[in-house]
C-alpha positions in Angstrom: -17.6 2.9 4.4 -20.6 4.2 2.4 -18.9 6.3 -0.1 -15.2 6.8 -1.4 -14.2 9.2 -4.2 -10.3 9.6 -4.9 -9.1 12.2 -7.8 -5.5 12.4 -8.6 -4.0 15.4 -10.4 -0.3 15.7 -11.9 1.2 18.9 -12.4 4.7 19.7 -13.6 6.3 23.0 -12.6 9.8 23.6 -14.3 11.9 20.2 -13.3 9.4 19.2 -10.6 6.2 16.8 -10.8 3.4 17.3 -8.5 0.6 14.9 -7.6 -2.3 15.8 -5.7 -4.6 13.4 -4.4 -8.4 14.2 -3.4 -9.5 11.9 -1.1 -13.8 12.1 0.0 -15.1 9.4 2.2 -18.2 9.0 4.3 -18.8 6.7 6.8 -21.5 5.6 9.3 -22.1 3.6 12.4 -25.3 2.5 14.0 -26.2 -0.2 16.8 -29.2 -0.4 19.2 -27.0 -1.1 22.2 -23.2 -0.4 23.0 -20.5 1.6 21.3 -20.1 2.2 17.8 -17.1 3.5 15.9 -17.2 4.9 12.4 -14.0 5.4 11.3 -12.5 7.6 8.0 -8.9 6.4 7.9 -7.2 5.7 4.7 -4.0 4.3 3.6 -1.9 6.2 0.3 0.9 4.3 -1.2 2.7 5.9 -3.6 5.2 4.4 -5.6 7.5 5.5 -8.5 8.0 3.5 -11.4 11.3 2.4 -12.9 12.1 3.5 -16.8 12.5 -0.4 -17.2 9.0 -0.9 -16.2 7.4 1.6 -18.2 9.0 0.2 -21.4 7.8 -3.4 -20.9 4.3 -2.3 -19.8 1.9 -2.5 -23.1 
């Protein structure tokens, strides 16, 4: 992985909340002999905080 840039935006339209996640990645691989695989795979996990956890957080 050479470069990774993650930007998140939150929008509220009426009663609905939207999260937009932009992920930009660059990967490269080189080898003098044999096969090389450059992967741009990403794992995204979105969790929802409970109201109790928000109040305790300082």
